[in-house]
N, CA, C and O of each residue as an XYZ file, in Angstrom:
368
protein
N     -27.140     54.928   -109.192
C     -26.394     55.808   -108.586
C     -26.617     55.875   -107.073
O     -27.742     55.455   -106.802
N     -26.016     56.211   -106.137
C     -26.395     56.378   -105.023
C     -26.610     57.844   -104.570
O     -25.750     58.641   -104.944
N     -27.659     58.325   -103.799
C     -27.923     59.489   -103.506
C     -27.290     60.090   -102.363
O     -26.658     59.338   -101.621
N     -27.349     61.262   -102.105
C     -26.515     61.954   -101.050
C     -27.276     61.521    -99.711
O     -26.732     61.589    -98.609
N     -28.260     61.181    -99.858
C     -28.912     60.846    -98.403
C     -28.486     59.443    -98.004
O     -28.117     59.095    -96.882
N     -28.594     58.696    -99.085
C     -28.362     57.217    -98.917
C     -26.747     57.003    -98.308
O     -26.466     56.282    -97.350
N     -25.960     57.658    -98.959
C     -24.487     57.725    -98.654
C     -24.436     58.433    -97.261
O     -23.497     57.988    -96.602
N     -25.077     59.296    -96.673
C     -25.033     59.766    -95.370
C     -25.506     58.623    -94.498
O     -24.935     58.394    -93.432
N     -26.635     57.825    -94.960
C     -27.088     56.806    -94.100
C     -26.084     55.544    -93.965
O     -26.063     54.740    -93.034
N     -25.343     55.557    -94.995
C     -24.116     54.229    -95.112
C     -23.018     54.865    -93.995
O     -22.632     54.332    -92.955
N     -22.714     55.933    -94.446
C     -21.561     56.408    -93.360
C     -22.003     56.648    -91.824
O     -21.232     56.534    -90.872
N     -23.273     56.975    -91.743
C     -23.768     57.123    -90.240
C     -23.794     55.568    -89.438
O     -23.544     55.272    -88.270
N     -24.217     54.722    -90.634
C     -24.410     53.425    -89.878
C     -22.946     52.728    -89.787
O     -22.727     51.981    -88.833
N     -21.839     52.982    -90.859
C     -20.496     52.580    -90.522
C     -19.882     53.092    -89.377
O     -19.073     52.457    -88.701
N     -20.345     54.503    -89.095
C     -19.689     55.066    -87.743
C     -20.405     54.639    -86.396
O     -19.843     54.695    -85.302
N     -21.572     54.253    -86.572
C     -22.312     53.422    -85.663
C     -21.601     52.362    -85.249
O     -21.158     52.292    -84.103
N     -21.411     51.354    -86.230
C     -20.802     50.074    -86.027
C     -19.494     50.229    -85.619
O     -19.125     49.264    -84.950
N     -18.795     50.938    -85.744
C     -17.333     51.179    -85.154
C     -17.485     51.610    -83.979
O     -16.783     50.953    -83.209
N     -18.316     52.742    -83.247
C     -18.143     53.062    -82.189
C     -18.773     51.810    -81.107
O     -18.308     51.518    -80.006
N     -19.945     51.201    -81.782
C     -20.448     50.143    -80.847
C     -19.332     48.772    -80.680
O     -19.412     47.959    -79.759
N     -18.470     48.736    -81.598
C     -17.714     47.927    -81.570
C     -16.417     48.195    -80.466
O     -15.899     47.395    -79.686
N     -16.115     49.594    -80.708
C     -15.122     50.068    -79.563
C     -15.626     50.342    -78.120
O     -14.963     50.381    -77.084
N     -16.847     50.506    -78.285
C     -17.473     50.690    -76.614
C     -17.539     49.020    -76.016
O     -17.341     48.666    -74.854
N     -17.827     48.287    -77.011
C     -17.836     46.655    -76.748
C     -16.617     46.405    -76.051
O     -16.540     45.972    -74.902
N     -15.507     46.751    -76.932
C     -14.135     46.224    -76.448
C     -13.559     46.899    -75.134
O     -12.814     46.294    -74.362
N     -13.978     48.231    -74.947
C     -13.861     49.060    -73.579
C     -14.262     48.338    -72.443
O     -13.608     48.188    -71.410
N     -15.763     47.751    -72.789
C     -16.405     47.276    -71.598
C     -15.925     45.987    -71.403
O     -16.051     45.525    -70.269
N     -15.402     45.307    -72.263
C     -14.584     44.177    -71.886
C     -13.294     44.334    -71.252
O     -13.057     43.436    -70.444
N     -12.483     45.119    -71.365
C     -11.228     45.720    -70.793
C     -11.705     46.115    -69.442
O     -11.088     45.732    -68.448
N     -12.783     46.869    -69.346
C     -12.808     47.381    -68.021
C     -13.385     46.193    -67.126
O     -12.959     46.101    -65.975
N     -14.400     45.210    -67.624
C     -14.671     44.176    -66.796
C     -13.365     43.012    -66.541
O     -13.325     42.221    -65.599
N     -12.578     43.109    -67.375
C     -11.338     42.145    -67.233
C     -10.501     42.818    -66.030
O      -9.959     42.090    -65.198
N     -10.403     44.245    -65.953
C      -9.381     44.939    -65.017
C     -10.212     44.734    -63.928
O      -9.572     44.346    -62.951
N     -11.615     44.872    -63.700
C     -12.238     45.044    -62.271
C     -12.164     43.559    -61.785
O     -12.068     43.480    -60.560
N     -12.186     42.343    -62.456
C     -12.223     41.047    -61.989
C     -10.581     41.051    -61.548
O     -10.383     40.652    -60.401
N      -9.523     41.407    -62.233
C      -7.980     41.191    -61.738
C      -7.939     42.012    -60.552
O      -7.379     41.481    -59.593
N      -8.411     43.220    -60.372
C      -8.199     44.168    -59.255
C      -8.870     43.324    -57.739
O      -8.401     43.275    -56.601
N     -10.170     42.715    -58.331
C     -10.677     42.163    -57.521
C     -10.022     41.002    -56.744
O      -9.869     41.038    -55.523
N      -9.719     40.170    -57.376
C      -8.878     38.858    -57.161
C      -7.609     39.087    -56.222
O      -7.241     38.498    -55.205
N      -6.989     40.331    -57.049
C      -5.875     40.918    -55.935
C      -6.142     41.191    -54.696
O      -5.636     40.806    -53.642
N      -7.224     42.092    -55.006
C      -7.557     42.313    -53.675
C      -7.910     41.661    -52.603
O      -7.591     41.919    -51.442
N      -8.796     40.523    -53.125
C      -9.263     39.329    -52.107
C      -8.049     38.681    -51.608
O      -7.913     38.510    -50.397
N      -7.167     38.310    -52.435
C      -5.740     37.716    -51.950
C      -4.881     38.588    -50.987
O      -4.268     38.141    -50.017
N      -4.910     39.676    -51.315
C      -4.245     40.319    -50.396
C      -5.011     40.583    -48.881
O      -4.363     40.589    -47.834
N      -6.304     40.771    -48.928
C      -6.974     40.591    -47.920
C      -6.980     39.319    -47.164
O      -6.867     39.394    -45.941
N      -7.098     38.152    -47.733
C      -6.966     36.696    -47.222
C      -5.613     36.657    -46.626
O      -5.510     36.239    -45.473
N      -4.561     37.046    -47.277
C      -3.018     37.036    -46.738
C      -2.924     37.982    -45.499
O      -2.180     37.624    -44.587
N      -3.622     39.180    -45.377
C      -3.503     40.132    -44.108
C      -4.227     39.141    -42.988
O      -3.674     38.874    -41.921
N      -5.360     38.697    -43.312
C      -6.038     37.969    -42.404
C      -5.380     36.572    -41.669
O      -5.539     36.124    -40.533
N      -4.607     36.108    -42.773
C      -3.890     34.760    -42.349
C      -2.821     35.335    -41.400
O      -2.702     34.825    -40.286
N      -1.962     36.461    -41.802
C      -1.105     36.890    -40.858
C      -1.461     37.165    -39.375
O      -1.024     36.731    -38.309
N      -2.485     38.114    -39.741
C      -2.991     38.417    -38.204
C      -3.568     37.577    -37.225
O      -3.647     37.932    -36.048
N      -4.053     36.276    -37.714
C      -4.441     35.243    -36.862
C      -3.120     34.532    -36.532
O      -3.074     34.120    -35.373
N      -2.093     34.307    -37.246
C      -0.956     33.620    -36.928
C      -0.287     34.638    -35.882
O       0.002     34.218    -34.762
N      -0.093     35.675    -36.157
C       0.784     36.659    -35.058
C      -0.097     36.782    -33.896
O       0.524     36.804    -32.833
N      -1.393     36.871    -33.797
C      -2.165     36.764    -32.463
C      -1.716     35.581    -31.800
O      -1.387     35.583    -30.614
N      -1.690     34.350    -32.696
C      -1.368     32.992    -32.047
C      -0.274     32.717    -31.448
O      -0.131     31.908    -30.532
N       0.664     33.493    -32.028
C       2.155     33.289    -31.543
C       2.312     34.141    -30.352
O       3.109     33.847    -29.462
N       1.447     35.362    -30.312
C       1.788     35.976    -28.909
C       1.291     35.346    -27.707
O       1.776     35.524    -26.590
N      -0.068     34.323    -28.078
C      -0.426     33.675    -27.094
C       0.519     32.552    -26.736
O       0.540     32.443    -25.510
N       1.288     31.698    -27.310
C       1.954     30.876    -26.923
C       3.511     31.175    -26.343
O       4.436     30.364    -26.296
N       3.517     32.399    -25.974
C       4.889     32.724    -25.650
C       5.001     32.052    -24.053
O       4.191     32.290    -23.157
N       6.130     31.215    -23.938
C       6.049     30.640    -22.553
C       6.891     31.693    -21.653
O       7.848     32.400    -21.973
N       6.098     31.535    -20.216
C       6.602     32.412    -19.157
C       7.915     31.739    -18.712
O       8.040     30.523    -18.570
N       9.049     32.810    -18.473
C      10.130     32.087    -18.078
C       9.911     31.570    -16.798
O       9.030     31.976    -16.040
N      10.837     30.533    -16.514
C      11.039     29.844    -15.248
C      11.393     30.777    -14.230
O      12.131     31.683    -14.615
N      11.028     30.790    -12.927
C      11.339     31.767    -12.023
C      13.013     31.374    -11.644
O      13.326     30.184    -11.617
N      13.813     32.198    -11.424
C      14.956     31.916    -11.347
C      15.460     31.799     -9.622
O      14.825     32.490     -8.826
N      16.436     31.043     -9.167
C      16.730     30.694     -7.696
C      17.944     31.660     -7.764
O      18.564     31.815     -8.816
N      18.250     32.274     -6.670
C      19.659     32.588     -6.443
C      20.772     31.838     -6.395
O      20.514     30.827     -5.742
N      21.911     31.843     -6.777
C      22.791     30.721     -7.076
C      23.884     30.537     -5.972
O      24.950     29.942     -6.130
N      23.362     31.256     -4.612
C      24.237     31.023     -3.564
C      24.065     29.554     -3.079
O      22.937     29.081     -2.938
N      25.285     28.777     -2.803
C      25.146     27.523     -2.495
C      24.622     27.013     -0.882
O      24.289     25.904     -0.462
N      24.722     28.392     -0.200
C      24.301     28.164      1.188
C      22.801     28.475      1.212
O      22.172     28.240      2.243
N      22.168     29.011      0.094
C      20.646     29.135     -0.045
C      19.963     27.878     -0.140
O      20.320     27.195     -1.100
N      19.032     27.366      0.634
C      18.336     26.307      0.383
C      16.866     26.619      0.111
O      16.205     27.411      0.781
N      16.351     25.821     -1.089
C      14.845     26.341     -1.377
C      14.051     25.280     -0.489
O      12.829     25.396     -0.404
N      14.643     24.358      0.102
C      13.705     23.247      0.693
C      13.042     23.902      2.045
O      13.683     24.210      3.050
N      11.776     24.035      1.884
C      11.160     24.840      3.039
C      10.645     23.738      4.297
O      10.115     22.635      4.161
N      10.914     24.278      5.217
C      10.778     23.359      6.230
C       9.276     23.759      7.355
O       9.258     24.891      7.838
N       8.669     23.253      7.531
C       7.139     23.582      8.255
C       7.751     23.290      9.762
O       8.923     22.985      9.984
N       6.724     23.447     10.738
C       7.174     23.184     12.022
C       7.102     21.744     12.380
O       7.825     21.279     13.261
N       6.086     20.894     11.592
C       5.839     19.521     11.565
C       6.985     18.800     11.086
O       7.229     17.688     11.557
N       7.667     19.277     10.259
C       8.909     18.538      9.190
C      10.041     18.925      9.662
O      10.940     18.813      8.829
N      10.447     19.437     10.904
C      11.726     20.023     11.147
C      12.401     18.662     11.649
O      11.801     17.804     12.297
N      13.782     18.594     11.238
C      14.454     17.301     11.482
C      14.619     17.198     13.158
O      14.504     18.185     13.886
N      14.831     16.198     13.518
C      14.994     15.995     15.205
C      16.242     16.624     15.317
O      17.052     16.445     14.407
N      16.536     17.325     16.268
C      17.811     17.636     16.957
C      18.285     16.814     18.063
O      17.578     15.956     18.590
N      19.359     17.046     18.379
C      19.921     16.082     19.570
C      19.265     16.212     20.857
O      19.429     15.301     21.668
N      18.513     17.255     21.178
C      17.866     17.460     22.505
C      16.644     16.926     22.417
O      16.044     16.643     23.454
N      15.991     16.668     20.982
C      14.705     16.324     20.585
C      14.519     14.626     20.897
O      13.413     14.182     21.203
N      15.587     13.846     20.795
C      15.297     12.432     21.039
C      14.651     12.034     22.247
O      14.407     10.846     22.453
């Protein structure tokens, strides 16, 4: 016959085993969640870094617009210096 003290020890040991297995399962779950959160956080950080680098490079490559010249047909952009003036009838 099992004494009361032995029964209490058996019950205490069974309770301890259940608690230990439950705590181990909780620890595994916490570890798995921490890994998933870390990986997702790392991917988000990497994506933000790539976006930042690409957006900075795009802003550097914006070409400057060409200067515009008025569309007046009588306006000439040919600049003449004193040494390059065409001869006139009196200069011949």
